[in-house]
N, C-alpha and C positions, 0 to 999 in steps of 0.2 A: 569347567576344569576340575579334575579329580584331585582331592587333597592328597599330598604325599603321605599323610598319616593314615590314609584308608585305601591304599593301592590294593585292588582286588587281584586275585590270581588270574593270570592271562593278560593283565595290562601290559602294553608294549612301551618300553622306555628305550629309545634309540634301537640298537640291534639286540635288545634283551627283552625277555618275557618274564614277568613276575610269576614265581612259583608259590611262595608262601612267606608270610612275615615270620622272622626268627625272633626278634626282640625289639623292645622299645626302651631307649635310655632317656636320660634327662635332656639331651640336646639333639639326638638323632634317632632315626629308625633304620633297621637293617632287614633286608629281604633277601631271600635266596632267588636267584634268577638263572634262566637258561638262555643260551645264545640261539637266536632265531635261525641262524645258518648252520646249526649243529656244532658250532665251535665250543670253546671252553666255557663252562658254566662259572658263575662267580657270585659275589655278594654285592647287592645294591645298597648303597648308603645314601640317605637323604636327610637334610636337616629339618628340625621341627620349626616350621615357619607359621605357626598358628597365631591367632590374636593373643597378645600378651606374652609371646615368646621373648626371651631375653636376647638382646642384640648379639651376645656372645655365641649364641647357637649358630648364627650364620658366619660369624668371624672364625669360630673354631672349625667349621666345615671348610671354609676357604683355606685355612692354615693346613688342614689335612690334605686337601686337594693339591696344594702347591708342594708340600713336602713329599707326598707319595710320588709325584712326578719327577722328583730330583734324587731319590734314594734307590738303591738297588742291592741285590744280594739275598742270601738265604734267610736273613733275620728280619725281613720286612715283607709284607704282602705286595705282589706286583699290581700296579695300577693298570687295569684293562681298558677302561674308558671313563670319560668324564665330560660334563657339559651341562646344558640347560634343556629341560623338556617342558611340556605344558604343565607339569606338576612342580616345576622349580628345578634348582640345581641338583645334580646327582653325581655320584662316582661309582664305578664298578671295579671291584678289586678281587684278587685271587682269594679263593676260599681255602684256608689252611687246614689240612688234615692233621689232627693231633689232639692233645689233651690240654685243657686249660690248667694253668698253674694253680688256679683257685681250687681245683679238685684235690691237688696235693696239699694245699694249705688247710683244706677242710679236715684232712686226716692228721694234722699236726698234733703233738710234736712228732717229728720224724727222726730216724737215726742220723747221727752226725754225718756219716758217709753219704747218705741221700741228700741231706741239706747241702753238703759241699758239691755234689754232682749237679744239682739243680741250680745252685748259686753260680757255679762256674759257667754253666751254659748261658745263664742270663747275663753275667758280666761280659762274656765274649760278645754277645749280641749288642750290648750297650756300647762296648768299645768300637765295634764296627759302625754303629750309628754315629757315635761322636766323631769318628774319622770322616764322616760325610757331613760334618758341620751341624748336626742335629742333637739337641738335648731334649729328651722325652718330656720331662717335667710332670708326668702323671703315671709313674710306674707303680703298679700294684698287681697282685696275682691275676685278677680278671683281665688284665691287659697283656698277658703273656700266654703263648701257646707253645707247647713242647711237641716238636715233630717226632715221628717214630724213631728217627736216627739220633734223637737226643738234643738236637739243636733248638734253641729258643727263637721264637718269632715275636716281635713287638707289634702291637696293634694300637689303634686309637691315638692319633697324633693331633687331636684338636687343641691341646694346650702346649704343644711342642714349640721349641725355639729353633730357628735356623739362622746361622751366622750371616747369611747373605740375603735374607728376606725381611720385609717389615714385620715387626712383632705385633700382628693384629690382635692376638689374644690379650696381650697386656693392655692395648689401647682401649679395649671394651670393658675393662674391669678395674675397679679401684681396690679390690680385695685380693688377698693371696690366691694364686691360681694353683689348683691341684686338689687331691683328696686329702683332707685334714690329717688322717692317721699316718700318711706316708711322706708328706712334703718336708723339705729341709728347712733349717733355720733361716738361711738366706732367702728362700722363697717367701717365707713369712715376712721378712724385712723388705720384700719387693725387688730382690735382685734375681735376674733371670740370665740364662745362657751359660752357666758354669757347669761343666760335666760332672763335677763333684757333687752337685745336687742329686743327680741320678744315683751316684754311689751311696749317698745317705739313704735314699729311698730303697735301694737294694739292701742296705743294712736292716731296714725295718722289715723287709720281706724275709731275710735270713732269720731275724729274731723270731718272727711269727712261725716260720717253718720249724725252728729248733725248740720253741717253747709252747706253741699253741696260743700265745698271747701277743697283743700289739704292745710295743715298748712304751708308747705314749698315750694309749687308749685311743679314743675317737672323739677329740674335742670338737665342739661346734662353734664356739665363740672365739673372738680374738684374744681374750684373756687366757683361755686354755691353750691356744696356739703359741702365744708369746712365751709361755713357760719353757718351750723348747729352746729358746735363746740362751737359757742359763741352767736348766736342769737336765741332767743326763738320766738315762733309764736305769731301772733296777738291773744289775748284772744278770745275764741269763742263767748263770750257774746257781743263782739263788732260787730260780724257778725250777730248773732241771739240774739236780745235784750232780749227776754223773756226766754232764755235758763236758767234753774235753776242753782243756784250757786253750788249745790252739783255736778252737772254734769261737770261744768267747773273745779271744784276742782279735780275731778277724771281724766279728760282729761289732764290737765296741770301737774298733778302728774306723769302721764305716760311719758310726753314729757320733763321732766327735762333733761338738758344737761348731767349732771353727773349721771352715773348709780346708784351711792350710794344714790341719792336723789329721785329715783323713787320708785314705789312699789317694795318690795324685791322679791315678787313672783307673778305669775299670779293668784294664789289662793287668795291672799289678794285683788287683783283687782276684781276678780269675786265676792267676798263677798260684797265689797262696792257697786258694781253695782246691786246686789240683795237686798241690804238693804240701800238705799239712806238716810233713816232717821237717820242712825247711822254714816254717813260720818262726820268726824270732819272738819269743815270749817276753812281755814286759809286765808291768803291774796291771795292765788292762786285763790280761788273761787270768790273773789270780784274784782280781778284785771281788769282794763280797758285798760291798756297800756302794751306794751312790756317793758322788763327791760331797764334801762337807760344806757347811754354811759359808766359810771364807771363800772357797772357790766359786760358789754360786753367787756370792756378793760381787766378786770381781767380774764375773760374766755379765751380771746385771748392769754394772757400771759401764762395762765395755759396750753393751748393747745400746745404752742411752746415748753414747757419744760416737757410735760407729758411723762412718761416712761410707756411702755405697762405692765400691771399687769401680774403676773405669771398665766399661763393657768391652769384651773382646770375643773374637770367634772361638768356638769350641776347640778347633785345631790349634789355636794359639796356646791354649791351656795344655794340650797334649804335647806340644813341642817342648815344654819345660820339663817333661818327665818321660823321656823315651826309654825303650827297652834295648839294651845293648847285649848282643850275644858274642862272646869271645870263644872261637873254636880252637882248642889246644890239643895237639897230638902229643901227649906226654910220653907215649911209647916210642916215638921216633924222632922227636924234636931235639934241638940242641939248646944249650943255655943262651948263646947269643940270640937265637930266634925267640926263645921265651922272653928274654929281656926286651927285645924289639916289640913283641906283642904287649908287654906291660907299658912300654913307653907310648905306644899308639893308643892304648886304653886310657892312659892318663891324659893325653892330649885331647881325646874326644870327650871324655867324661868330665874332666876338670874338677872343679869343686862344687858342681851343681848338686843340691841336696836330694832332689827327687829322681835322679837318674838311677836306673837299676841295671846291674851287670850280672849276666848269667854265664858262668864258666862251664863250657860243654866239651866233652870228649866222647868219641865213638869207639866202643870196644868191639873188635871184629872176632867172630868165632874162628877157631883154629882146629887142627887135628887133635890137639890136646883136649880141647873143651868138648869134643864130640865123642870122647871115650865114655865108658860106663859111668864113671863118677864125674862126668863133664859139668853137670849142673853145680856141683860143689866147687869145682875149680873155677867156673865162671863167677860164682859169688865172691870167691877170694880175689880174683882179678878185678872185679867190679869195685870192691872195697879199696884195693890198692890204688886203682885209677882215681877214685874219689879223694883219697888222701893226697895224691899227687896234684890234683886240682887245687885243693886247699893250700898246699905248699906253694904252688905257682902264684896264687892270689895274695898271699900274706904280705909281700913287699909293696903291694898297691896301697896299703894303709887305709882301705875303705871300711866304713862301719859295717858290722855284721849284717844289719838289716838291709843293706844295699846289695848284698852279694847272694847269688844262688849258684848251686853246684849240681850238675847233672851228668851222669854217665849213661849214654845211649848204647844200644846193642844192635848190630846188624852188619851185613857184608857190604851194602851199598852206602858208603860213608856220606857222599854228597847228598843222597836222597834223605838220609836220616837227619842231617843238619838242616836241610831245606824244610822238611816236614816239621821239625821242632820249631824253626823260625816262624812258620805260619801259625802253628798252634799256640805259640807264646806271644804272638803279635809283635815280633821283633821289629825295631825300627832301623837297626844298624847291625851288621855282622862284621867282626874283625877276625881275619883268618890268616894263617901263615902260609908261605909258599917257598919252594926250593929256589935258590938263587942261581941263575944262569942267563945266557944271552938268548934273545928271541922270545917273543911274547908267549908262544905256546909253552915253551919249557920254563919261562919265567913264572907263569901262573901255576903250572902243574895241573894234573888231572882233577884233583879234588877241588882246589880253589877256583879253577877256571869254570867248572860246572856250577859251583855255588854262586860265583859272580854273575854267571849268565842266567841262572834260573831262580835266584832268590827273590822274594817278594819285597825286598827293601834295599837300601844302600849297603854296599859291601866295600870294606877297605881291606886290600890284600897287602900283607906285610912280608918283606923278604929281607934277608941279610946278605950283603955283598961279600965278595971274597975278602975284603978288608974288615969284615964284621960290622960295617956301618949299616944301619937299618934304613930302608926306604919304604915308602908306602905308595900304593896306587889304588885309587878309589873307583868303584864301578857302581852305577845306579841303574839297575835293570829296568 
C-alpha cells in the first residue's frame, strides 16, 4: 500500500489521477489531480496518518469532509468526491482560481480603501458560512482565496464547528484550537460555536492588513494566549498615524474582549466596511492608548469567574441580530403611510439591542436629471432624499449606531431594492403599498415584485381608507 504522504504522479485515487503534490501542512497533504474521464480537475486532500501523527489529524479531516458535504455557494469550494482508498481516506474538492489573501497581507500596510474592500468580501463570506450553521474557527490570510470577481472563498475547515454535527475537533484536543495569532478570547477559554469568534479573527486580519503587524503577536504558550482575555491591542492609529478613525473604529470593534461588545454579525461588519461614511465614531476610533490598569484588572477578575455560556447553533446567534431594510418612497408617500411604516418597524424591531435598520429609498432618473447639468441636479435630489429619510426615522427614537441611510439610483425600483437586500444580507424587508381592494392592486407593482423575488421575509404595509394601517407578510 502506498503512503498518502508519497503519492506519485499517475497514482489512481477513485476516478482521479494524481498530477503533483502542491503542499504539505501540519495535518494534511494536498495534491493536484485530473479526472480520469476528462471531467473537472480538482484538489486531492489526504490526512497525515503516519506513525506518531496526532489523532486530531484524522478528526480534522473528518470534520472537513462532513462540513464540505453540507455547505454550498460561491464562498466555499465544492466537494467533488470523498471516500476511502488503499492509501486511506481522501476528499477531492474544487480548485479555486484566485489570489490568496496571504499575498495581500505580505504587502501590508495597505490603503484604507483596499483594507475595507478585502475585509467586506471576507465578512460577506463569513456571514454566508454562519447562515449555514458553520463557524470557521481558523480564519487567517492563508485560509482565504479572492476570486477574480472579488468574492472571498474560505478553505481549510478542519477546526470548524457545525451546529448540527458532533464537535470532533474539540473532542481530540484539550488545548485551544486555532492559530494562536488569530483566535478569539472565548476560543482560548474553550468556548466554540459563536460566530463572533470569526468576527474577532477577521479583526486580527484587518489589523494586519492596515498596519503590517499582528495585534497580539504570535504567542506560543498559554500564558501569552491568556493575555488576550484582558489586554486589548495597541490602537492601529498608533502604528499608522494617518489611518482613518472609521477604520480604527471598525477594527477595534471586532477586537473587543467580550463577544457581546463586538459586531453581532459579520453582515453588520461587512456593511460598515462598505459604507465607512455611516460608521458611528466612538472613543474606539479616537483612542491612542490601550485600556488602563483598572480596566485590565476588571477583565482579569471577570475571566477568573467566567462561566462558559450555553452552546447554541450559529444561526441562533444570528437570529438575535437581523438586518431590517425599510423601503420608503419619500417622494410619493403620505404621512399616514409613513407612520404605518414606523409602527411596523417598531413592532418588528422592538427593543432588541443588536437589530440594525437600514432606511432605503430609490431615486429614479427623470427628464430633468438627463439635462446638461443633470449630474448636479441628481446630487441635490440625492441629498434631499437622504435628509427626508433621516426625518422619517427620527420619531423611531433608535440609537444612531443602529440606523443606516441609503439612497439608491435607478429606473427599476424593485430590482434595486432586491439587489441591495441581497448585498446587505437583509433578513427582513418592510415596504409600503397602495391601499385598494384585490391582491394585485393591494400590493402594487413595486411591493408585489419585492415580495415575490426578495431573498428574505417581506412585510407589506398599507393604509386603509380610514387610515388604519394593516400589514401582510410574505416569506418568498
